[in-house]
C-alpha positions as semicolon CSV with decimal commas, in nm:
position;residue;x (nm);y (nm);z (nm)
1;M;6,316;-0,986;-4,081
2;K;6,079;-0,709;-4,165
3;I;5,806;-0,953;-4,241
4;A;5,871;-1,148;-3,921
5;H;5,869;-0,825;-3,731
6;R;5,542;-0,714;-3,871
7;S;5,386;-1,062;-3,808
8;I;5,486;-1,031;-3,446
9;K;5,338;-0,691;-3,432
10;V;5,021;-0,800;-3,574
11;R;5,000;-1,083;-3,328
12;L;5,074;-0,863;-3,043
13;T;4,799;-0,614;-3,164
14;F;4,561;-0,907;-3,178
15;V;4,634;-1,018;-2,823
16;T;4,606;-0,657;-2,693
17;I;4,266;-0,604;-2,858
18;A;4,145;-0,943;-2,745
19;F;4,239;-0,853;-2,390
20;T;4,077;-0,515;-2,412
21;L;3,752;-0,678;-2,540
22;L;3,762;-0,930;-2,265
23;V;3,801;-0,655;-2,000
24;T;3,516;-0,452;-2,156
25;L;3,288;-0,761;-2,170
26;T;3,363;-0,815;-1,798
27;L;3,275;-0,453;-1,724
28;V;2,950;-0,475;-1,923
29;G;2,856;-0,799;-1,750
30;I;2,898;-0,627;-1,415
31;S;2,687;-0,333;-1,538
32;L;2,422;-0,573;-1,659
33;Y;2,423;-0,738;-1,318
34;Q;2,356;-0,403;-1,152
35;L;2,083;-0,324;-1,407
36;Q;1,920;-0,660;-1,325
37;Q;1,928;-0,584;-0,948
38;A;1,773;-0,251;-1,011
39;A;1,504;-0,395;-1,231
40;R;1,427;-0,658;-0,962
41;A;1,399;-0,407;-0,680
42;N;1,172;-0,173;-0,878
43;L;0,945;-0,462;-0,991
44;L;0,913;-0,590;-0,639
45;H;0,842;-0,249;-0,502
46;S;0,580;-0,192;-0,764
47;V;0,405;-0,523;-0,692
48;E;0,412;-0,453;-0,317
49;F;0,264;-0,113;-0,363
50;N;-0,019;-0,238;-0,570
51;L;-0,072;-0,533;-0,348
52;H;-0,105;-0,308;-0,029
53;L;-0,359;-0,090;-0,207
54;V;-0,605;-0,372;-0,294
55;A;-0,538;-0,549;0,037
56;E;-0,653;-0,232;0,224
57;L;-0,970;-0,234;0,020
58;M;-1,037;-0,598;0,102
59;Q;-0,953;-0,583;0,469
60;A;-1,178;-0,280;0,527
61;D;-1,488;-0,472;0,426
62;I;-1,401;-0,801;0,586
63;Q;-1,329;-0,634;0,919
64;Q;-1,657;-0,450;0,907
65;L;-1,848;-0,762;0,859
66;D;-1,641;-0,945;1,117
67;R;-1,744;-0,680;1,366
68;L;-2,106;-0,783;1,277
69;R;-2,023;-1,129;1,394
70;I;-1,837;-1,029;1,715
71;G;-2,130;-0,788;1,798
72;A;-2,381;-1,073;1,742
73;S;-2,178;-1,299;1,995
74;V;-2,214;-1,052;2,282
75;H;-2,558;-0,877;2,221
76;P;-2,786;-0,906;2,528
77;Q;-3,054;-1,025;2,283
78;T;-2,832;-1,314;2,183
79;I;-2,782;-1,431;2,536
80;D;-3,167;-1,395;2,604
81;F;-3,247;-1,586;2,296
82;L;-3,001;-1,866;2,384
83;T;-3,084;-1,902;2,754
84;A;-3,462;-1,815;2,778
85;E;-3,710;-2,112;2,817
86;D;-3,948;-1,953;2,577
87;Y;-3,724;-1,834;2,294
88;A;-3,985;-1,729;2,039
89;R;-4,022;-1,368;2,138
90;P;-3,630;-1,333;2,219
91;G;-3,576;-1,472;1,865
92;T;-3,786;-1,214;1,709
93;V;-3,611;-0,931;1,902
94;L;-3,264;-1,091;1,813
95;H;-3,356;-1,109;1,443
96;A;-3,458;-0,730;1,450
97;R;-3,137;-0,632;1,614
98;L;-2,917;-0,814;1,370
99;T;-3,121;-0,678;1,083
100;E;-3,056;-0,326;1,223
101;D;-2,691;-0,388;1,254
102;M;-2,685;-0,515;0,891
103;A;-2,841;-0,193;0,770
104;E;-2,568;0,012;0,941
105;N;-2,287;-0,205;0,796
106;Q;-2,134;-0,050;0,467
107;A;-2,009;-0,387;0,351
108;V;-2,331;-0,576;0,413
109;R;-2,363;-0,646;0,027
110;Y;-2,102;-0,918;0,087
111;L;-2,277;-1,091;0,373
112;R;-2,447;-1,418;0,261
113;R;-2,576;-1,530;0,588
114;L;-2,517;-1,504;0,973
115;I;-2,666;-1,779;1,183
116;V;-2,703;-1,795;1,565
117;T;-2,790;-2,134;1,707
118;D;-2,789;-2,312;2,047
119;V;-2,570;-2,603;2,134
120;D;-2,837;-2,849;2,023
121;Q;-2,926;-2,652;1,702
122;A;-3,284;-2,638;1,821
123;R;-3,300;-2,258;1,815
124;R;-3,193;-2,067;1,509
125;V;-3,195;-1,710;1,384
126;Q;-3,058;-1,622;1,042
127;V;-3,000;-1,300;0,864
128;G;-2,821;-1,208;0,544
129;I;-2,840;-1,123;0,176
130;F;-2,994;-1,423;0,001
131;V;-3,054;-1,481;-0,365
132;D;-3,204;-1,820;-0,272
133;R;-3,203;-2,028;0,038
134;I;-3,293;-2,358;0,203
135;P;-3,465;-2,315;0,549
136;V;-3,222;-2,360;0,829
137;M;-3,352;-2,665;0,986
138;P;-3,180;-2,886;1,255
139;H;-3,136;-3,172;1,033
140;V;-2,935;-2,956;0,769
141;L;-2,721;-2,758;1,003
142;H;-2,465;-3,037;1,010
143;M;-2,388;-2,922;0,654
144;L;-2,208;-2,618;0,804
145;G;-1,944;-2,844;0,977
146;E;-1,890;-2,988;1,320
147;F;-2,002;-2,745;1,618
148;D;-1,766;-2,795;1,919
149;D;-1,566;-2,582;2,149
150;N;-1,235;-2,635;1,967
151;I;-1,342;-2,433;1,677
152;S;-1,100;-2,149;1,614
153;S;-1,226;-1,789;1,567
154;E;-1,045;-1,757;1,233
155;W;-1,168;-1,789;0,861
156;Q;-1,179;-2,166;0,797
157;G;-1,184;-2,187;0,430
158;I;-1,375;-2,150;0,110
159;A;-1,677;-2,374;0,018
160;N;-2,005;-2,355;-0,170
161;D;-2,287;-2,225;0,045
162;P;-2,455;-2,538;0,178
163;F;-2,793;-2,365;0,213
164;S;-2,790;-2,218;-0,141
165;I;-3,036;-2,384;-0,379
166;S;-2,812;-2,326;-0,684
167;G;-2,492;-2,392;-0,477
168;V;-2,271;-2,220;-0,742
169;E;-2,138;-1,921;-0,536
170;P;-1,847;-2,009;-0,295
171;V;-1,831;-1,835;0,038
172;F;-1,577;-1,764;0,304
173;Y;-1,708;-1,900;0,634
174;M;-1,632;-1,912;1,010
175;M;-1,779;-2,074;1,318
176;N;-1,715;-2,004;1,675
177;P;-1,884;-2,089;2,016
178;I;-2,067;-1,829;2,220
179;R;-1,981;-1,845;2,584
180;Y;-2,169;-1,695;2,881
181;G;-2,129;-1,661;3,258
182;R;-1,828;-1,687;3,485
183;A;-1,755;-2,037;3,376
184;A;-1,753;-1,930;3,019
185;E;-2,004;-2,216;2,945
186;T;-2,071;-2,264;2,566
187;I;-2,440;-2,174;2,511
188;G;-2,447;-2,163;2,142
189;Y;-2,268;-2,120;1,811
190;I;-2,238;-1,838;1,545
191;Y;-2,179;-1,893;1,178
192;I;-2,091;-1,625;0,924
193;A;-2,048;-1,664;0,546
194;L;-1,922;-1,399;0,312
195;S;-1,932;-1,385;-0,062
196;T;-1,594;-1,434;-0,228
197;N;-1,669;-1,116;-0,414
198;V;-1,529;-0,933;-0,123
199;I;-1,192;-1,048;-0,262
200;L;-1,270;-1,083;-0,632
201;A;-1,433;-0,736;-0,680
202;P;-1,133;-0,529;-0,578
203;L;-0,908;-0,747;-0,804
204;S;-1,106;-0,639;-1,115
205;G;-0,848;-0,447;-1,338
206;Y;-0,564;-0,534;-1,104
207;P;-0,231;-0,478;-1,289
208;L;-0,096;-0,831;-1,264
209;V;0,272;-0,882;-1,367
210;E;0,327;-1,070;-1,696
211;Q;0,319;-1,449;-1,627
212;G;0,210;-1,371;-1,258
213;S;-0,046;-1,538;-1,039
214;I;-0,238;-1,422;-0,732
215;F;-0,334;-1,626;-0,434
216;L;-0,540;-1,585;-0,108
217;T;-0,413;-1,780;0,181
218;I;-0,663;-1,890;0,442
219;G;-0,495;-2,084;0,729
220;S;-0,247;-2,316;0,554
221;E;-0,434;-2,334;0,219
222;N;-0,320;-2,108;-0,074
223;Y;-0,609;-2,058;-0,317
224;P;-0,514;-1,954;-0,662
225;I;-0,742;-1,676;-0,823
226;L;-0,784;-1,728;-1,195
227;D;-1,048;-1,588;-1,438
228;N;-1,226;-1,422;-1,143
229;Q;-1,268;-1,758;-0,963
230;F;-1,103;-1,953;-0,674
231;K;-0,924;-2,275;-0,774
232;E;-0,823;-2,578;-0,571
233;P;-0,540;-2,486;-0,313
234;V;-0,181;-2,537;-0,411
235;I;0,126;-2,589;-0,201
236;F;0,422;-2,355;-0,206
237;Y;0,707;-2,627;-0,207
238;N;1,042;-2,532;-0,063
239;A;0,940;-2,179;0,047
240;Q;1,232;-1,976;0,154
241;S;1,265;-1,609;0,256
242;S;1,424;-1,389;0,013
243;S;1,710;-1,131;0,079
244;D;1,510;-0,863;-0,102
245;I;1,412;-0,573;0,136
246;P;1,040;-0,475;0,122
247;L;0,899;-0,130;0,162
248;N;0,661;-0,227;0,442
249;A;0,748;-0,419;0,749
250;T;0,437;-0,633;0,719
251;T;0,527;-0,748;0,360
252;Q;0,691;-1,088;0,304
253;I;0,912;-1,168;-0,003
254;F;0,996;-1,535;-0,053
255;T;1,067;-1,797;-0,317
256;F;0,896;-2,124;-0,368
257;E;0,864;-2,406;-0,621
258;N;0,554;-2,543;-0,800
259;G;0,640;-2,659;-1,146
260;G;0,913;-2,399;-1,165
261;R;1,084;-2,146;-0,947
262;Y;0,880;-1,837;-0,835
263;I;0,926;-1,525;-0,641
264;A;0,631;-1,395;-0,428
265;V;0,520;-1,104;-0,252
266;S;0,262;-1,141;0,037
267;S;0,061;-0,870;0,213
268;P;-0,161;-0,948;0,514
269;L;-0,525;-0,817;0,494
270;G;-0,498;-0,637;0,822
271;N;-0,585;-0,859;1,128
272;T;-0,823;-1,073;0,942
273;G;-0,573;-1,368;0,930
274;L;-0,596;-1,365;0,538
275;T;-0,308;-1,307;0,319
276;L;-0,296;-1,186;-0,041
277;T;0,016;-1,311;-0,250
278;Q;0,135;-1,229;-0,596
279;S;0,391;-1,455;-0,758
280;F;0,582;-1,458;-1,090
281;P;0,871;-1,658;-1,233
282;T;1,214;-1,561;-1,110
283;G;1,341;-1,569;-1,477
284;L;1,127;-1,271;-1,552
285;F;1,399;-1,045;-1,403
286;F;1,658;-1,178;-1,651
287;A;1,465;-1,182;-1,970
288;E;1,549;-0,833;-2,096
289;V;1,892;-0,836;-1,943
290;L;1,966;-1,167;-2,114
291;L;1,855;-1,047;-2,448
292;A;2,089;-0,753;-2,417
293;G;2,375;-0,980;-2,313
294;Q;2,324;-1,200;-2,609
295;I;2,324;-0,905;-2,843
296;L;2,657;-0,797;-2,693
297;L;2,809;-1,155;-2,725
298;V;2,707;-1,158;-3,089
299;I;2,879;-0,823;-3,146
300;F;3,197;-0,916;-2,966
301;A;3,211;-1,242;-3,154
302;G;3,184;-1,061;-3,477
303;V;3,451;-0,823;-3,368
304;L;3,686;-1,100;-3,267
305;V;3,642;-1,273;-3,598
306;L;3,704;-0,946;-3,773
307;V;4,028;-0,896;-3,562
308;Y;4,146;-1,245;-3,662
309;I;4,087;-1,174;-4,030
310;I;4,257;-0,844;-4,014
311;A;4,561;-1,002;-3,819
312;R;4,614;-1,242;-4,102
313;S;4,613;-0,963;-4,367
314;V;4,899;-0,848;-4,559
315;N;5,184;-0,655;-4,387
316;Q;5,073;-0,352;-4,566
317;M;4,744;-0,344;-4,371
318;A;4,896;-0,385;-4,033
319;K;4,885;-0,028;-3,921
320;E;4,550;0,029;-4,062
321;T;4,414;-0,271;-3,880
322;E;4,549;-0,143;-3,549
323;R;4,370;0,199;-3,599
324;L;4,050;0,020;-3,717
325;M;4,035;-0,191;-3,420
326;E;4,099;0,068;-3,169
327;S;3,819;0,285;-3,328
328;R;3,579;-0,017;-3,323
329;I;3,651;-0,076;-2,955
330;Q;3,576;0,278;-2,856
331;D;3,255;0,273;-3,052
332;E;3,135;-0,044;-2,891
333;K;3,219;0,095;-2,537
334;K;3,014;0,405;-2,617
335;K;2,729;0,196;-2,757
336;H;2,727;-0,024;-2,441
337;E;2,734;0,275;-2,216
338;L;2,449;0,431;-2,406
339;E;2,240;0,102;-2,398
340;Y;2,303;0,091;-2,024
341;K;2,193;0,451;-1,967
342;M;1,885;0,399;-2,182
343;L;1,778;0,091;-1,986
344;Q;1,837;0,280;-1,652
345;N;1,619;0,560;-1,770
346;Q;1,349;0,312;-1,849
347;I;1,365;0,167;-1,509
348;N;1,385;0,491;-1,310
349;P;1,021;0,599;-1,370
350;H;0,888;0,233;-1,356
351;F;0,778;0,264;-0,988
352;L;0,611;0,614;-1,058
353;Y;0,425;0,477;-1,354
354;N;0,293;0,185;-1,174
355;T;0,184;0,397;-0,889
356;L;-0,016;0,634;-1,114
357;N;-0,162;0,336;-1,295
358;S;-0,263;0,173;-0,957
359;I;-0,459;0,498;-0,860
360;K;-0,628;0,480;-1,204
361;W;-0,754;0,129;-1,172
362;M;-0,828;0,186;-0,792
363;A;-1,050;0,460;-0,887
364;S;-1,202;0,269;-1,180
365;I;-1,297;-0,035;-0,952
366;Q;-1,442;0,178;-0,682
367;N;-1,615;0,419;-0,912
368;A;-1,563;0,675;-0,629
369;T;-1,497;1,046;-0,698
370;G;-1,320;1,056;-0,352
371;I;-1,012;0,892;-0,499
372;V;-1,003;1,151;-0,776
373;E;-1,045;1,440;-0,532
374;M;-0,775;1,296;-0,308
375;T;-0,529;1,251;-0,593
376;V;-0,599;1,603;-0,717
377;S;-0,533;1,748;-0,376
378;L;-0,212;1,553;-0,338
379;S;-0,109;1,668;-0,685
380;R;-0,159;2,041;-0,607
381;L;0,031;1,995;-0,288
382;L;0,334;1,820;-0,447
383;M;0,330;2,082;-0,739
384;S;0,352;2,356;-0,479
385;V;0,646;2,177;-0,315
386;A;0,820;2,114;-0,651
387;K;0,771;2,450;-0,821
388;T;0,742;2,717;-0,557
389;N;1,029;2,972;-0,545
390;K;0,859;3,213;-0,318
391;T;0,926;3,245;0,050
392;L;0,610;3,440;0,123
393;V;0,269;3,370;-0,024
394;P;-0,073;3,528;0,041
395;L;-0,278;3,379;0,326
396;S;-0,536;3,280;0,065
397;R;-0,284;3,047;-0,112
398;E;-0,173;2,904;0,215
399;L;-0,530;2,821;0,311
400;G;-0,585;2,653;-0,025
401;L;-0,284;2,434;0,038
402;L;-0,422;2,359;0,384
403;E;-0,750;2,273;0,242
404;D;-0,591;2,021;0,001
405;Y;-0,428;1,860;0,312
406;F;-0,752;1,846;0,482
407;V;-0,915;1,676;0,192
408;I;-0,644;1,402;0,198
409;S;-0,685;1,365;0,585
410;R;-1,055;1,337;0,572
411;Y;-1,037;1,052;0,326
412;R;-0,740;0,897;0,516
413;F;-0,935;0,879;0,837
414;G;-1,269;0,777;0,689
415;G;-1,461;1,084;0,814
416;S;-1,357;1,055;1,184
417;I;-1,185;1,380;1,136
418;T;-1,378;1,710;1,074
419;T;-1,220;2,037;0,959
420;Q;-1,345;2,396;0,939
421;V;-1,163;2,699;0,803
422;D;-1,318;3,037;0,908
423;V;-1,104;3,327;0,808
424;P;-1,241;3,659;0,717
425;E;-1,182;3,782;0,365
426;E;-1,008;4,102;0,482
427;F;-0,706;3,891;0,596
428;L;-0,661;3,694;0,281
429;D;-0,398;3,911;0,139
430;C;-0,167;3,908;0,426
431;N;0,173;3,741;0,361
432;I;0,279;3,425;0,539
433;P;0,576;3,184;0,483
434;I;0,461;2,899;0,257
435;F;0,369;2,571;0,432
436;S;0,344;2,732;0,776
437;L;-0,009;2,605;0,863
438;Q;-0,004;2,266;0,715
439;P;0,245;2,118;0,969
440;L;0,054;2,269;1,258
441;A;-0,276;2,095;1,120
442;E;-0,082;1,780;1,074
443;N;0,036;1,797;1,443
444;A;-0,330;1,848;1,549
445;I;-0,448;1,536;1,358
446;F;-0,152;1,313;1,442
447;H;-0,082;1,400;1,809
448;G;-0,436;1,504;1,881
449;F;-0,634;1,226;1,722
450;E;-0,439;0,946;1,550
451;A;-0,202;0,892;1,838
452;G;-0,499;0,866;2,073
453;N;-0,709;0,655;1,830
454;R;-0,997;0,919;1,859
455;A;-1,225;1,120;1,638
456;G;-1,232;1,497;1,655
457;A;-1,226;1,826;1,486
458;V;-0,969;2,090;1,363
459;M;-1,074;2,443;1,330
460;V;-0,864;2,728;1,171
461;T;-0,969;3,086;1,242
462;A;-0,807;3,429;1,241
463;R;-0,838;3,741;1,449
464;S;-0,689;4,089;1,447
465;V;-0,501;4,175;1,763
466;D;-0,437;4,540;1,650
467;K;-0,377;4,721;1,332
468;N;-0,038;4,564;1,303
469;R;-0,071;4,219;1,405
470;L;-0,280;3,919;1,286
471;E;-0,331;3,589;1,478
472;I;-0,420;3,265;1,294
473;I;-0,553;3,000;1,532
474;V;-0,525;2,610;1,464
475;Q;-0,726;2,445;1,736
476;D;-0,828;2,080;1,788
477;N;-1,034;1,896;2,051
478;G;-0,783;1,604;2,076
479;V;-0,579;1,454;2,356
480;G;-0,404;1,785;2,451
481;M;-0,054;1,829;2,605
482;D;0,113;1,896;2,926
483;E;0,358;2,185;2,977
484;D;0,679;1,949;2,926
485;T;0,538;1,847;2,593
486;I;0,468;2,201;2,478
487;R;0,829;2,296;2,566
488;D;0,971;2,004;2,373
489;L;0,789;2,123;2,059
490;F;1,037;2,433;2,052
491;V;1,344;2,224;2,145
492;E;1,370;1,960;1,880
493;N;1,189;1,889;1,542
494;N;1,081;1,526;1,514
495;S;0,812;1,573;1,247
496;Q;0,794;1,299;0,994
497;G;0,476;1,384;0,813
498;L;0,373;1,461;0,458
499;F;0,656;1,737;0,440
500;N;0,941;1,603;0,650
501;K;1,144;1,818;0,876
502;V;0,866;2,093;0,896
503;G;0,751;2,095;1,262
504;V;0,637;2,350;1,522
505;R;0,986;2,470;1,595
506;N;1,068;2,505;1,226
507;V;0,753;2,720;1,156
508;H;0,834;2,939;1,466
509;A;1,185;3,001;1,348
510;R;1,083;3,087;0,986
511;L;0,826;3,333;1,116
512;Q;1,073;3,503;1,340
513;Y;1,334;3,510;1,049
514;E;1,095;3,670;0,814
515;F;0,914;3,912;1,046
516;G;1,118;3,959;1,359
517;A;1,134;3,821;1,725
518;E;0,793;3,969;1,815
519;Y;0,610;3,718;1,581
520;G;0,608;3,342;1,583
521;V;0,408;3,042;1,731
522;H;0,245;3,012;2,076
523;V;0,089;2,694;2,201
524;E;-0,187;2,670;2,459
525;S;-0,331;2,328;2,566
526;T;-0,521;2,149;2,835
527;F;-0,436;1,781;2,871
528;G;-0,729;1,561;2,761
529;E;-0,936;1,856;2,621
530;F;-0,775;2,067;2,342
531;T;-0,468;2,215;2,181
532;R;-0,446;2,557;2,049
533;V;-0,161;2,676;1,828
534;I;-0,151;3,053;1,766
535;V;0,052;3,201;1,460
536;S;0,133;3,557;1,487
537;I;0,215;3,747;1,171
538;P;0,208;4,120;1,055
539;R;-0,109;4,253;0,893
């Protein structure tokens, strides 16, 4: 009876342990699934961020060159050239005008040729950056394509330059009609060709995901980019939108098939009609998680075998077996939890690491000190936000933070915003709540210039009202405000700038909290002319 009783007890112990291991395996499986989802989201967001950075570089150059084409289509010199009976002199004038436009275009290094011709291809003016060229004669113009009124004003594809003697460098090209008069009659055509380096150069050093590919979509053609060259277009078979949520509303995430199943992240190149896409195998998400799962399965299999051996041991080992198995289960649980936390800790900084890496390669490919200066300014701002524990700081420090913000703004708006800080040295030791001036300058830039799509200037000055009061003035020559808008500034804080929830009303309240009701913020503005924000603090 004792032997039978102990045998039953051993079997019950085995069943209990096996059930416990099964539950633990289920919980670990759920945890691994959550880990996989987190890894997927971080990887997609990292790819999207990098893609948007390089897309902005590309679209800026392409749009600048496209403005050259649009300008050439409407120049009075172009109309004279295409409509005058004697077109020799108008042709010389048009060539000079186009050459002047090229000299002012920062992206001209990518322009291979721009051709203006009449409907019969009898008149021709050509400009561009040529290594070699064939004269643009009527009998060779057909090599560009068919000139007709149905041509769409969009980039039409990639092809070898038909007028290049070597013919080795492919170009992007576009053709469109030139219309004139009330009847919008077609009087000629314009052709523009850009070097594909406008796309390939920014991709130098791009942090491509392992097993990933990158594509440029022109119309319905998807051109792979491999070894710094464009390859023959491919088709995204069975393309379907993904349920993954992108960071940017213009980004598309989808899956497709092409010899395997892939997930892709697409970013448009502004309004150029071109799209940049990065893809990688869907199985990439599961590789590390699958390896961890396999290790766990091997461990559990070993534990189950060990339990089975112990369950068949002699009766004298029954109690020891129970204690040993319980100890082993707890150890395994702790191990799995530790592995899960370690994997989480590896994923958490993944996006930040890729962001910093992106800034690094971006600075490298541009060879521009501006990106370094902008990054340093942002770092100082963020360090001040993270580490400051003081409510009040000297005005000199606040102006330093403001200058860092101005550095970022000047690069962001490409020089269309100018800033000036003119504060006498005698006032620099006055105390002011930290981050009081930055949101006011941000309002000046966003509401005064960005919202109105205009250039302008922001000036920061200071004046002494009396021996006890100092006024700091933040003034812009932007769109201005009416009285209702000024009143709204002190009613509800809607600021969503670099430092969220810090608006005019908030600054006003902090000043009064620190110094009393006689201090704070006052706004003066004339609609369409200027806005002046006056900050009053004690001397």
